[in-house]
Structures are given as structure tokens and as C-alpha cells.
PDB file of N, CA, C, O and CB in Angstrom:
ATOM      1  N   UNK A   1      61.569 110.732  90.448  1.00  0.00           N
ATOM      2  CA  UNK A   1      61.655 111.809  91.496  1.00  0.00           C
ATOM      3  C   UNK A   1      62.017 111.331  93.051  1.00  0.00           C
ATOM      4  O   UNK A   1      63.015 111.563  93.734  1.00  0.00           O
ATOM      5  CB  UNK A   1      60.240 112.536  91.502  1.00  0.00           C
ATOM      6  N   UNK A   2      60.856 110.602  93.327  1.00  0.00           N
ATOM      7  CA  UNK A   2      60.726 109.951  94.954  1.00  0.00           C
ATOM      8  C   UNK A   2      61.756 108.615  95.102  1.00  0.00           C
ATOM      9  O   UNK A   2      62.107 108.237  96.219  1.00  0.00           O
ATOM     10  CB  UNK A   2      58.885 109.314  95.307  1.00  0.00           C
ATOM     11  N   UNK A   3      62.171 107.992  93.965  1.00  0.00           N
ATOM     12  CA  UNK A   3      63.190 106.755  94.135  1.00  0.00           C
ATOM     13  C   UNK A   3      64.361 107.763  94.082  1.00  0.00           C
ATOM     14  O   UNK A   3      65.156 107.494  94.982  1.00  0.00           O
ATOM     15  CB  UNK A   3      63.197 105.360  92.816  1.00  0.00           C
ATOM     16  N   UNK A   4      64.707 108.713  93.426  1.00  0.00           N
ATOM     17  CA  UNK A   4      66.292 109.606  94.019  1.00  0.00           C
ATOM     18  C   UNK A   4      65.770 110.051  95.289  1.00  0.00           C
ATOM     19  O   UNK A   4      66.871 110.133  95.833  1.00  0.00           O
ATOM     20  CB  UNK A   4      66.968 111.225  92.986  1.00  0.00           C
ATOM     21  N   UNK A   5      65.174 110.311  95.954  1.00  0.00           N
ATOM     22  CA  UNK A   5      64.774 111.246  97.147  1.00  0.00           C
ATOM     23  C   UNK A   5      64.585 110.079  98.352  1.00  0.00           C
ATOM     24  O   UNK A   5      64.787 110.412  99.520  1.00  0.00           O
ATOM     25  CB  UNK A   5      63.182 112.258  96.797  1.00  0.00           C
ATOM     26  N   UNK A   6      64.256 108.936  98.078  1.00  0.00           N
ATOM     27  CA  UNK A   6      64.464 107.738  99.139  1.00  0.00           C
ATOM     28  C   UNK A   6      65.981 107.379  98.837  1.00  0.00           C
ATOM     29  O   UNK A   6      66.693 107.719  99.782  1.00  0.00           O
ATOM     30  CB  UNK A   6      63.329 106.277  98.889  1.00  0.00           C
ATOM     31  N   UNK A   7      66.616 106.845  97.888  1.00  0.00           N
ATOM     32  CA  UNK A   7      67.837 106.865  98.030  1.00  0.00           C
ATOM     33  C   UNK A   7      68.804 107.792  98.458  1.00  0.00           C
ATOM     34  O   UNK A   7      69.865 107.264  98.790  1.00  0.00           O
ATOM     35  CB  UNK A   7      68.079 106.600  97.231  1.00  0.00           C
ATOM     36  N   UNK A   8      68.756 108.987  98.547  1.00  0.00           N
ATOM     37  CA  UNK A   8      69.412 109.940  99.017  1.00  0.00           C
ATOM     38  C   UNK A   8      69.485 110.088 100.817  1.00  0.00           C
ATOM     39  O   UNK A   8      70.398 110.635 101.436  1.00  0.00           O
ATOM     40  CB  UNK A   8      68.787 111.070  98.294  1.00  0.00           C
ATOM     41  N   UNK A   9      68.350 109.487 101.368  1.00  0.00           N
ATOM     42  CA  UNK A   9      67.886 109.683 102.590  1.00  0.00           C
ATOM     43  C   UNK A   9      68.461 108.366 103.097  1.00  0.00           C
ATOM     44  O   UNK A   9      68.877 108.365 104.255  1.00  0.00           O
ATOM     45  CB  UNK A   9      66.314 109.959 102.720  1.00  0.00           C
ATOM     46  N   UNK A  10      68.548 107.157 102.327  1.00  0.00           N
ATOM     47  CA  UNK A  10      69.205 105.908 102.578  1.00  0.00           C
ATOM     48  C   UNK A  10      70.509 105.892 102.757  1.00  0.00           C
ATOM     49  O   UNK A  10      71.177 105.379 103.655  1.00  0.00           O
ATOM     50  CB  UNK A  10      69.001 105.085 101.680  1.00  0.00           C
ATOM     51  N   UNK A  11      70.896 106.655 101.585  1.00  0.00           N
ATOM     52  CA  UNK A  11      72.496 106.917 101.565  1.00  0.00           C
ATOM     53  C   UNK A  11      72.898 107.832 102.878  1.00  0.00           C
ATOM     54  O   UNK A  11      73.985 107.793 103.454  1.00  0.00           O
ATOM     55  CB  UNK A  11      72.976 107.800 100.053  1.00  0.00           C
ATOM     56  N   UNK A  12      71.909 108.561 103.177  1.00  0.00           N
ATOM     57  CA  UNK A  12      72.448 109.513 104.372  1.00  0.00           C
ATOM     58  C   UNK A  12      72.404 108.995 105.618  1.00  0.00           C
ATOM     59  O   UNK A  12      73.430 109.229 106.258  1.00  0.00           O
ATOM     60  CB  UNK A  12      71.726 110.755 104.516  1.00  0.00           C
ATOM     61  N   UNK A  13      71.433 108.265 106.287  1.00  0.00           N
ATOM     62  CA  UNK A  13      71.042 107.314 107.156  1.00  0.00           C
ATOM     63  C   UNK A  13      72.431 106.267 106.804  1.00  0.00           C
ATOM     64  O   UNK A  13      73.387 106.063 107.552  1.00  0.00           O
ATOM     65  CB  UNK A  13      69.343 106.717 106.830  1.00  0.00           C
ATOM     66  N   UNK A  14      72.313 105.981 106.116  1.00  0.00           N
ATOM     67  CA  UNK A  14      73.666 104.812 105.886  1.00  0.00           C
ATOM     68  C   UNK A  14      75.132 105.044 106.510  1.00  0.00           C
ATOM     69  O   UNK A  14      75.743 104.565 107.464  1.00  0.00           O
ATOM     70  CB  UNK A  14      74.035 104.711 104.235  1.00  0.00           C
ATOM     71  N   UNK A  15      75.443 106.134 105.389  1.00  0.00           N
ATOM     72  CA  UNK A  15      76.457 107.055 106.130  1.00  0.00           C
ATOM     73  C   UNK A  15      76.675 107.342 107.532  1.00  0.00           C
ATOM     74  O   UNK A  15      77.687 106.932 108.101  1.00  0.00           O
ATOM     75  CB  UNK A  15      76.286 108.157 105.740  1.00  0.00           C
ATOM     76  N   UNK A  16      75.842 107.978 108.086  1.00  0.00           N
ATOM     77  CA  UNK A  16      75.493 108.383 109.593  1.00  0.00           C
ATOM     78  C   UNK A  16      75.768 107.566 110.337  1.00  0.00           C
ATOM     79  O   UNK A  16      76.457 107.840 111.320  1.00  0.00           O
ATOM     80  CB  UNK A  16      74.253 108.663 109.946  1.00  0.00           C
ATOM     81  N   UNK A  17      75.272 106.188 110.075  1.00  0.00           N
ATOM     82  CA  UNK A  17      75.308 105.018 111.269  1.00  0.00           C
ATOM     83  C   UNK A  17      76.768 104.418 110.934  1.00  0.00           C
ATOM     84  O   UNK A  17      77.429 104.028 111.896  1.00  0.00           O
ATOM     85  CB  UNK A  17      73.893 103.656 111.145  1.00  0.00           C
ATOM     86  N   UNK A  18      77.376 104.306 109.510  1.00  0.00           N
ATOM     87  CA  UNK A  18      78.691 104.051 109.704  1.00  0.00           C
ATOM     88  C   UNK A  18      79.775 104.315 110.344  1.00  0.00           C
ATOM     89  O   UNK A  18      80.541 103.560 110.943  1.00  0.00           O
ATOM     90  CB  UNK A  18      78.976 104.131 109.106  1.00  0.00           C
ATOM     91  N   UNK A  19      79.806 105.723 110.141  1.00  0.00           N
ATOM     92  CA  UNK A  19      80.629 106.782 110.842  1.00  0.00           C
ATOM     93  C   UNK A  19      80.752 106.364 112.241  1.00  0.00           C
ATOM     94  O   UNK A  19      81.889 106.448 112.706  1.00  0.00           O
ATOM     95  CB  UNK A  19      79.996 108.231 110.760  1.00  0.00           C
ATOM     96  N   UNK A  20      79.650 105.850 113.155  1.00  0.00           N
ATOM     97  CA  UNK A  20      79.588 105.892 114.534  1.00  0.00           C
ATOM     98  C   UNK A  20      80.658 104.616 114.718  1.00  0.00           C
ATOM     99  O   UNK A  20      80.570 103.495 114.218  1.00  0.00           O
ATOM    100  CB  UNK A  20      77.944 105.739 115.197  1.00  0.00           C
ATOM    101  N   UNK A  21      81.609 105.106 115.523  1.00  0.00           N
ATOM    102  CA  UNK A  21      82.534 104.003 115.947  1.00  0.00           C
ATOM    103  C   UNK A  21      83.398 103.306 114.967  1.00  0.00           C
ATOM    104  O   UNK A  21      84.051 102.266 115.051  1.00  0.00           O
ATOM    105  CB  UNK A  21      81.791 103.011 116.539  1.00  0.00           C
ATOM    106  N   UNK A  22      83.257 103.992 114.204  1.00  0.00           N
ATOM    107  CA  UNK A  22      83.936 103.210 112.959  1.00  0.00           C
ATOM    108  C   UNK A  22      85.890 103.027 113.233  1.00  0.00           C
ATOM    109  O   UNK A  22      86.604 102.326 112.516  1.00  0.00           O
ATOM    110  CB  UNK A  22      83.523 104.390 111.286  1.00  0.00           C
ATOM    111  N   UNK A  23      86.397 103.879 114.464  1.00  0.00           N
ATOM    112  CA  UNK A  23      87.641 103.579 114.347  1.00  0.00           C
ATOM    113  C   UNK A  23      87.995 103.265 116.032  1.00  0.00           C
ATOM    114  O   UNK A  23      88.994 103.625 116.656  1.00  0.00           O
ATOM    115  CB  UNK A  23      88.471 104.824 113.536  1.00  0.00           C
ATOM    116  N   UNK A  24      86.778 102.445 116.538  1.00  0.00           N
ATOM    117  CA  UNK A  24      86.593 101.553 117.708  1.00  0.00           C
ATOM    118  C   UNK A  24      86.489 102.040 118.706  1.00  0.00           C
ATOM    119  O   UNK A  24      86.348 103.256 118.576  1.00  0.00           O
ATOM    120  CB  UNK A  24      87.395 100.748 117.939  1.00  0.00           C
ATOM    121  N   UNK A  25      86.482 101.630 119.969  1.00  0.00           N
ATOM    122  CA  UNK A  25      86.273 102.303 121.366  1.00  0.00           C
ATOM    123  C   UNK A  25      87.069 103.750 121.576  1.00  0.00           C
ATOM    124  O   UNK A  25      88.178 103.956 121.083  1.00  0.00           O
ATOM    125  CB  UNK A  25      86.821 101.229 122.533  1.00  0.00           C
ATOM    126  N   UNK A  26      86.544 104.456 122.158  1.00  0.00           N
ATOM    127  CA  UNK A  26      87.369 105.862 122.498  1.00  0.00           C
ATOM    128  C   UNK A  26      88.686 105.293 123.772  1.00  0.00           C
ATOM    129  O   UNK A  26      88.578 104.571 124.763  1.00  0.00           O
ATOM    130  CB  UNK A  26      85.970 107.320 123.355  1.00  0.00           C
ATOM    131  N   UNK A  27      89.697 105.905 123.255  1.00  0.00           N
ATOM    132  CA  UNK A  27      91.180 105.501 123.943  1.00  0.00           C
ATOM    133  C   UNK A  27      91.322 106.913 124.716  1.00  0.00           C
ATOM    134  O   UNK A  27      90.851 107.920 124.187  1.00  0.00           O
ATOM    135  CB  UNK A  27      92.694 105.119 122.662  1.00  0.00           C
ATOM    136  N   UNK A  28      91.985 106.987 125.995  1.00  0.00           N
ATOM    137  CA  UNK A  28      92.904 108.108 126.420  1.00  0.00           C
ATOM    138  C   UNK A  28      93.838 108.373 125.584  1.00  0.00           C
ATOM    139  O   UNK A  28      94.125 107.468 124.801  1.00  0.00           O
ATOM    140  CB  UNK A  28      93.534 107.923 127.582  1.00  0.00           C
ATOM    141  N   UNK A  29      94.404 109.351 125.513  1.00  0.00           N
ATOM    142  CA  UNK A  29      95.557 109.880 124.665  1.00  0.00           C
ATOM    143  C   UNK A  29      96.808 109.812 125.622  1.00  0.00           C
ATOM    144  O   UNK A  29      96.801 110.009 126.837  1.00  0.00           O
ATOM    145  CB  UNK A  29      95.274 111.477 124.097  1.00  0.00           C
ATOM    146  N   UNK A  30      97.965 109.467 124.763  1.00  0.00           N
ATOM    147  CA  UNK A  30      99.079 109.326 125.710  1.00  0.00           C
ATOM    148  C   UNK A  30      99.712 110.528 126.320  1.00  0.00           C
ATOM    149  O   UNK A  30      99.811 111.591 125.707  1.00  0.00           O
ATOM    150  CB  UNK A  30     100.082 108.644 125.085  1.00  0.00           C
ATOM    151  N   UNK A  31     100.122 110.353 127.486  1.00  0.00           N
ATOM    152  CA  UNK A  31     100.948 111.065 128.380  1.00  0.00           C
ATOM    153  C   UNK A  31     101.807 112.301 127.712  1.00  0.00           C
ATOM    154  O   UNK A  31     102.606 111.985 126.830  1.00  0.00           O
ATOM    155  CB  UNK A  31     101.874 110.032 129.010  1.00  0.00           C
ATOM    156  N   UNK A  32     101.700 113.619 128.057  1.00  0.00           N
ATOM    157  CA  UNK A  32     102.897 114.133 127.364  1.00  0.00           C
ATOM    158  C   UNK A  32     103.991 113.686 127.608  1.00  0.00           C
ATOM    159  O   UNK A  32     104.193 112.919 128.550  1.00  0.00           O
ATOM    160  CB  UNK A  32     103.093 115.279 127.478  1.00  0.00           C
ATOM    161  N   UNK A  33     104.777 114.036 126.902  1.00  0.00           N
ATOM    162  CA  UNK A  33     106.188 113.850 126.903  1.00  0.00           C
ATOM    163  C   UNK A  33     106.528 115.189 127.869  1.00  0.00           C
ATOM    164  O   UNK A  33     105.770 116.143 128.044  1.00  0.00           O
ATOM    165  CB  UNK A  33     106.913 113.814 125.245  1.00  0.00           C
ATOM    166  N   UNK A  34     108.039 114.983 128.523  1.00  0.00           N
ATOM    167  CA  UNK A  34     108.644 115.655 129.304  1.00  0.00           C
ATOM    168  C   UNK A  34     109.267 116.802 128.279  1.00  0.00           C
ATOM    169  O   UNK A  34     109.608 116.469 127.144  1.00  0.00           O
ATOM    170  CB  UNK A  34     109.573 114.771 130.141  1.00  0.00           C
ATOM    171  N   UNK A  35     109.414 118.347 128.799  1.00  0.00           N
ATOM    172  CA  UNK A  35     110.121 118.945 127.254  1.00  0.00           C
ATOM    173  C   UNK A  35     111.706 118.776 127.319  1.00  0.00           C
ATOM    174  O   UNK A  35     112.397 118.251 128.192  1.00  0.00           O
ATOM    175  CB  UNK A  35     109.795 120.830 126.963  1.00  0.00           C
ATOM    176  N   UNK A  36     112.091 119.438 126.021  1.00  0.00           N
ATOM    177  CA  UNK A  36     113.718 118.849 126.569  1.00  0.00           C
ATOM    178  C   UNK A  36     113.745 118.815 124.816  1.00  0.00           C
ATOM    179  O   UNK A  36     112.683 118.997 124.221  1.00  0.00           O
ATOM    180  CB  UNK A  36     114.016 116.863 127.852  1.00  0.00           C
ATOM    181  N   UNK A  37     114.765 118.619 124.201  1.00  0.00           N
ATOM    182  CA  UNK A  37     115.233 117.879 123.269  1.00  0.00           C
ATOM    183  C   UNK A  37     115.387 116.317 122.813  1.00  0.00           C
ATOM    184  O   UNK A  37     116.187 115.552 123.351  1.00  0.00           O
ATOM    185  CB  UNK A  37     116.068 118.263 123.347  1.00  0.00           C
ATOM    186  N   UNK A  38     114.461 115.928 121.686  1.00  0.00           N
ATOM    187  CA  UNK A  38     114.749 114.687 121.277  1.00  0.00           C
ATOM    188  C   UNK A  38     115.063 114.287 119.944  1.00  0.00           C
ATOM    189  O   UNK A  38     114.160 114.407 119.115  1.00  0.00           O
ATOM    190  CB  UNK A  38     113.875 114.050 121.607  1.00  0.00           C
ATOM    191  N   UNK A  39     116.001 113.903 119.630  1.00  0.00           N
ATOM    192  CA  UNK A  39     116.504 113.563 118.173  1.00  0.00           C
ATOM    193  C   UNK A  39     116.377 111.841 118.055  1.00  0.00           C
ATOM    194  O   UNK A  39     116.619 111.114 119.019  1.00  0.00           O
ATOM    195  CB  UNK A  39     118.297 114.158 117.939  1.00  0.00           C
ATOM    196  N   UNK A  40     115.996 111.370 116.835  1.00  0.00           N
ATOM    197  CA  UNK A  40     115.707 109.967 116.519  1.00  0.00           C
ATOM    198  C   UNK A  40     115.914 110.029 115.277  1.00  0.00           C
ATOM    199  O   UNK A  40     115.726 111.147 114.797  1.00  0.00           O
ATOM    200  CB  UNK A  40     114.405 109.384 116.852  1.00  0.00           C
ATOM    201  N   UNK A  41     116.344 108.957 114.337  1.00  0.00           N
ATOM    202  CA  UNK A  41     116.056 108.989 113.134  1.00  0.00           C
ATOM    203  C   UNK A  41     117.160 107.798 112.690  1.00  0.00           C
ATOM    204  O   UNK A  41     117.609 106.865 113.357  1.00  0.00           O
ATOM    205  CB  UNK A  41     116.140 110.501 112.511  1.00  0.00           C
ATOM    206  N   UNK A  42     117.409 108.185 111.346  1.00  0.00           N
ATOM    207  CA  UNK A  42     118.359 106.756 110.786  1.00  0.00           C
ATOM    208  C   UNK A  42     118.958 107.568 109.309  1.00  0.00           C
ATOM    209  O   UNK A  42     118.193 108.071 108.486  1.00  0.00           O
ATOM    210  CB  UNK A  42     117.080 104.882 110.320  1.00  0.00           C
ATOM    211  N   UNK A  43     120.544 107.570 109.174  1.00  0.00           N
ATOM    212  CA  UNK A  43     121.406 107.907 108.481  1.00  0.00           C
ATOM    213  C   UNK A  43     121.995 106.969 107.638  1.00  0.00           C
ATOM    214  O   UNK A  43     122.517 105.999 108.188  1.00  0.00           O
ATOM    215  CB  UNK A  43     122.120 108.421 109.130  1.00  0.00           C
ATOM    216  N   UNK A  44     122.038 107.069 106.023  1.00  0.00           N
ATOM    217  CA  UNK A  44     122.845 106.459 105.509  1.00  0.00           C
ATOM    218  C   UNK A  44     123.738 107.243 104.694  1.00  0.00           C
ATOM    219  O   UNK A  44     123.411 108.269 104.098  1.00  0.00           O
ATOM    220  CB  UNK A  44     122.295 105.573 104.971  1.00  0.00           C
ATOM    221  N   UNK A  45     125.187 106.572 104.695  1.00  0.00           N
ATOM    222  CA  UNK A  45     125.846 107.629 103.813  1.00  0.00           C
ATOM    223  C   UNK A  45     126.703 106.271 103.064  1.00  0.00           C
ATOM    224  O   UNK A  45     126.984 105.224 103.648  1.00  0.00           O
ATOM    225  CB  UNK A  45     126.915 109.117 104.765  1.00  0.00           C
ATOM    226  N   UNK A  46     127.018 106.602 101.648  1.00  0.00           N
ATOM    227  CA  UNK A  46     127.757 105.820 100.530  1.00  0.00           C
ATOM    228  C   UNK A  46     127.836 106.789  99.328  1.00  0.00           C
ATOM    229  O   UNK A  46     127.426 107.929  99.106  1.00  0.00           O
ATOM    230  CB  UNK A  46     126.955 104.384 100.092  1.00  0.00           C
ATOM    231  N   UNK A  47     128.571 105.808  98.610  1.00  0.00           N
ATOM    232  CA  UNK A  47     128.929 106.465  97.373  1.00  0.00           C
ATOM    233  C   UNK A  47     128.705 105.217  96.163  1.00  0.00           C
ATOM    234  O   UNK A  47     129.025 104.049  96.385  1.00  0.00           O
ATOM    235  CB  UNK A  47     130.617 107.099  97.499  1.00  0.00           C
ATOM    236  N   UNK A  48     128.212 105.599  95.095  1.00  0.00           N
ATOM    237  CA  UNK A  48     128.037 104.837  93.937  1.00  0.00           C
ATOM    238  C   UNK A  48     128.667 105.228  92.768  1.00  0.00           C
ATOM    239  O   UNK A  48     128.358 106.286  92.219  1.00  0.00           O
ATOM    240  CB  UNK A  48     126.815 104.737  93.671  1.00  0.00           C
ATOM    241  N   UNK A  49     129.629 104.392  92.272  1.00  0.00           N
ATOM    242  CA  UNK A  49     130.075 104.413  91.263  1.00  0.00           C
ATOM    243  C   UNK A  49     129.654 103.418  89.817  1.00  0.00           C
ATOM    244  O   UNK A  49     129.233 102.271  89.966  1.00  0.00           O
ATOM    245  CB  UNK A  49     131.158 104.339  91.725  1.00  0.00           C
ATOM    246  N   UNK A  50     129.772 103.824  88.921  1.00  0.00           N
ATOM    247  CA  UNK A  50     129.728 103.310  87.827  1.00  0.00           C
ATOM    248  C   UNK A  50     130.551 103.195  86.539  1.00  0.00           C
ATOM    249  O   UNK A  50     130.925 104.209  85.951  1.00  0.00           O
ATOM    250  CB  UNK A  50     128.947 103.638  87.653  1.00  0.00           C
ATOM    251  N   UNK A  51     130.813 102.042  86.128  1.00  0.00           N
ATOM    252  CA  UNK A  51     132.177 102.209  85.051  1.00  0.00           C
ATOM    253  C   UNK A  51     131.593 102.189  83.778  1.00  0.00           C
ATOM    254  O   UNK A  51     132.298 102.289  82.773  1.00  0.00           O
ATOM    255  CB  UNK A  51     133.404 100.935  85.086  1.00  0.00           C
TER     256      UNK A  51
END
């Protein structure tokens, strides 16, 4: 019973420490874009035939 409790406490501490700064140093958000319409993408048109 005590081994399970010790393991649970160890796992909780380990996951808490592992989550600190896991994605690197903090960065500023990108500046907001100007309002308006922006369309981007890619379109492909084709025909497939089989004999």
C-alpha cells in the first residue's frame, strides 16, 4: 500500500516538473492583422479517365 502511495506522489511530482517550460521560453504573440478579407489557398482541377 505504501509503495503505491510513494509511486503516485513521485509520478505527480515528476509530471508537474516535466510540464514546466516544456514548450520553451515564453514568446510574444504575433501582432494582430489589419481587418479585411484575405484569401489564400490552392486549387487543382483535372479529369481522370480509365479505359
